[in-house]
N, C-alpha and C positions, 0 to 999 in steps of 0.2 A: 202964282208960283209954280203950279203944276204945269201950266202951258209953257212957261220959260224953260223948265227941265225937259219937257217933251221937245221943244224946239232945239235946244242944246244937244240932246241926244241925237236928234235927226241930223243935225249938222255934222256931229262926229261920225255918224254912220256913213254919211255922204262923203266925208273926207277919207274914211277907210276904203270905200269903193274907189275913189279917185286914186289914191295911192296904190291900191292893188292894180288898177289899170296902168298906172305909170310904171309899175314893175314889168309890165309886159313889154314896154318900150326900152327901158334901161333900168339897171340895178346899181344903186349908189347908197352910201351911208345915210344921206339925208332922208331918202324915201323910206328905208327900213326903220330908221329912228323915229321919224314922224308916224309911220304906221304902228310901231310899237306904242308910242305915246298915246295915240288915239285909242288903240285897243285897251291900254291900261285905264284910261278915263272911262271907257265903256264897261269896265269890269271884266273884260275878256283876258283873264290872266295867262292862260296858255298861249294864246296868239301874241300877247304883248311880250312874254318871255322869249318866245321863239324869234320874233323880229328884233328884239334887243340883241340876242346872240348873233344874228346875221349882221347887224349893224357893227358889232364888236369885231366880227370876222373881217369886215371891210376896212375899218379904221380903228384898230385896237388901241391907239394912243389918244383917242378923243375921250375925255373924261365923262361926257354927258350920258352915253349909253351905259357905262359902268355904274354911275350914280343912280340913274332911274332904275336899272335892273336891281340894284341893292335895295332901293326903297320898296320895289315890287316884292322882292324876296322876304324882306322884313315884314311886310304886311301879311305874308303868308306863313309866318313864324318859321322860316327857313333861316335862322339866325347865323349858323356857321357860313353858309354860302353868301349871305348878305354881308357879313363882316369882310369876307374876302373881296367882294366887289367894292365896298366902301374903301378898303385899303388901296385898291388899284386907282379909284377915283382920286383919293387924297394924294397919293404919290404922284399922279399925273399933274395935279394942280400945283403940288410942291415944286415940280421941276419947271413949271411955267412961272413960278414966283408969285402966284396969286394967293397971298396969305389970308385974306378975308374969306374966300371961298373955301380954302383948305381948312381953316378954323371951323367953319360951319360943318363941313363934311366930318371932320374928326369929332365934333360935338355929337352928331347923329351916330357915328360909329361908336362912340361911348354908350349911347342909349341902346344900340344894338347888343353891345357886350353885356350891359346891365340886364337886358331882357333874356339873353342867352343864359346868364348866371341864374336868373329866376326860373328859367325852364329846365334847370337841372342838366343842361348840356354843357356844363362848365369844364368837364374833363378834357374836351378838345382843346380849349384855350390853354390850360395848364400844360398840356403835353407839347403844344406848338409854339408858344410864345417865346420861350428861351431859344429854341432852334432858329426862329426867324430873326430875333434881335442880334444874335451872334453872326448869322450869315450876312445880314444887311450891313453890318458895320464894316465888313471887308469889301463889299460890292459897290458901296455908294460913297461919294466924296462931296464936299461942298466947294463951290467955285463962285466967288462973288455973292455969297449968301444964298445961292440956289443949290438944290440937290442935283448932281450930275452923276450919271451912271458910268461905271468903269467901261472903257471902250470895248474890251473884248467880251462883255456881257450884253451888249446892245441887242443882238440877235436873240439871245435866250430870253431876255426881258420882253421883247416884243412877242415872241412865241407864247410866253406865259400870259401876257395881257390879252392875247388873241384867244386864249382858251375860254370858253363859256362852260364852266363846270356844271351849271344847272341846265344845259341844253337838253339832256335826256329827261330830266324831271319834267320840263315843259312839253316835250313830246309825248311822254306818257300821259300827262294831264290832258292834253288835247285830245288824245285817243280815248281816254276815259270819258271826257265830256261828250264826244261824238257818240260813243256807245250809249251813254245815258239819254241823249237826244233820240236816238233810234228806239230805245225801249219805251220813251215817253210817247212816241208817235204810234206805236203798235197797239 
């Protein structure tokens, strides 16, 4: 079993190196997303978060980066940020009409909300849930059973989805981890 874990880790590290080399040639959503995912599996949370944010910058309407960033943030007990990313992923799937995946994401979102309540960070939810539900009812309509955004809000929605609110957190975490590595080797 240990040899299997060692081999798996080595393959992941090799894939990270290959994706980083690919970034020298071209920059696209898939490279950033796969680099983030490999780093997340290696436990390199700062790098994973940074690359998810870059993937979101490149393709804000792809749900995968939002979803995996939400999972990463939830594992780090960043529930408020995680909930925001789960909402984005769920909304994107709703607009695509993928009910099964949407339901799965909303179940995980519910888990994140429950963990947030247990962590005493519940006030944020109470303050913002009414405002969001009121504003969404005027901005979204249903066409053929699918959620459709009002046409004059498209650009604003894309800008909102493109924002990676946790970017600074991951940059600070990466700097702290680098400082810690330097102290270790001294």
